C-alpha positions as CSV (number, residue, x, y, z in Angstrom):
1,K,25.9,56.1,-20.9
2,T,29.1,56.8,-19.0
3,D,29.3,53.0,-18.3
4,A,30.0,52.3,-22.0
5,G,33.5,51.1,-22.8
6,L,35.8,48.1,-23.1
7,Y,35.8,45.9,-20.1
8,T,38.4,43.2,-19.5
9,C,38.8,40.2,-17.1
10,D,42.5,39.6,-16.8
11,I,43.7,36.4,-15.0
12,G,47.3,36.8,-15.9
13,T,47.5,33.9,-18.5
14,D,44.4,34.9,-20.4
15,V,42.2,37.9,-20.9
16,A,38.5,38.1,-21.7
17,K,37.1,41.3,-23.3
18,S,33.7,42.8,-23.7
19,K,32.6,46.0,-25.4
20,V,29.7,47.5,-23.6
21,S,27.4,50.2,-25.2
22,V,24.5,51.7,-23.4
23,Q,21.6,53.1,-25.3
24,E,19.6,55.9,-23.7
25,K,15.9,55.3,-23.1
26,P,13.8,57.4,-25.4
27,T,12.1,60.4,-23.9
28,E,8.5,59.9,-23.1
29,V,5.6,62.2,-22.1
30,T,4.8,61.4,-18.5
31,K,2.0,63.9,-18.0
32,Q,-0.2,64.7,-21.0
33,L,-1.6,68.1,-22.1
34,E,-4.9,69.0,-20.6
35,D,-7.8,70.5,-22.5
36,K,-8.4,74.2,-21.7
37,T,-11.2,76.7,-22.0
38,S,-10.6,80.4,-21.6
39,P,-12.3,83.7,-22.2
40,A,-10.9,85.6,-25.2
41,G,-8.2,88.1,-24.3
42,Q,-6.6,85.9,-21.6
43,D,-3.2,84.1,-21.8
44,I,-3.5,80.3,-22.0
45,S,-0.7,78.1,-20.6
46,L,-0.4,74.5,-21.8
47,S,2.2,72.2,-20.2
48,C,3.3,68.6,-20.3
49,E,5.9,66.6,-18.3
50,L,8.7,64.6,-19.9
51,S,10.8,61.7,-18.7
52,K,14.0,63.7,-19.3
53,A,15.1,67.3,-19.1
54,D,16.8,69.3,-21.9
55,V,15.2,67.6,-24.9
56,N,14.3,69.3,-28.2
57,I,10.6,70.1,-28.0
58,R,8.4,71.2,-31.0
59,W,4.9,72.6,-30.5
60,Y,2.2,72.4,-33.3
61,K,-1.2,73.8,-33.8
62,D,-3.4,72.0,-36.4
63,G,-0.2,70.4,-37.8
64,K,1.7,73.6,-38.2
65,A,4.8,74.4,-36.2
66,I,4.6,77.1,-33.6
67,R,7.6,79.4,-33.1
68,R,8.4,81.8,-30.3
69,S,6.8,85.2,-31.1
70,Q,4.7,88.0,-29.6
71,K,1.8,85.5,-29.7
72,Y,3.6,82.4,-28.4
73,D,6.1,81.9,-25.6
74,L,7.8,78.5,-25.5
75,Q,9.5,77.5,-22.2
76,Q,11.3,74.6,-20.7
77,E,11.7,74.2,-17.0
78,G,13.5,70.9,-16.3
79,T,11.2,68.1,-17.5
80,R,8.3,70.5,-18.0
81,A,7.5,71.9,-21.5
82,I,5.3,75.0,-21.5
83,L,3.5,76.8,-24.3
84,I,1.9,80.2,-23.4
85,I,-0.6,81.6,-25.9
86,R,-0.8,85.4,-25.3
87,D,-4.0,87.4,-25.6
88,S,-6.1,84.4,-26.8
89,T,-8.7,84.8,-29.5
90,V,-11.3,82.4,-31.0
91,K,-8.8,81.7,-33.8
92,D,-6.6,80.0,-31.1
93,S,-9.1,77.2,-30.7
């Protein structure tokens, strides 16, 4: 993106100009979530890898947004997005 700008070719008697804009590639999931099975009462960690770091990540369960709470911990470590489900119960399936 830092290469965007106005470029010129100046030959003294004439000038050619070009406006260059660079569009960032969209973020992609490079490593999918894996299915997990866990005994009730244990923490469950889900993670996926992304093509870029520092992107806005939203987690959902059955179509409803998950927010950080005592039940859920949401983390990002570089390109890795992590959801920790604390003290899992059957309702977390």
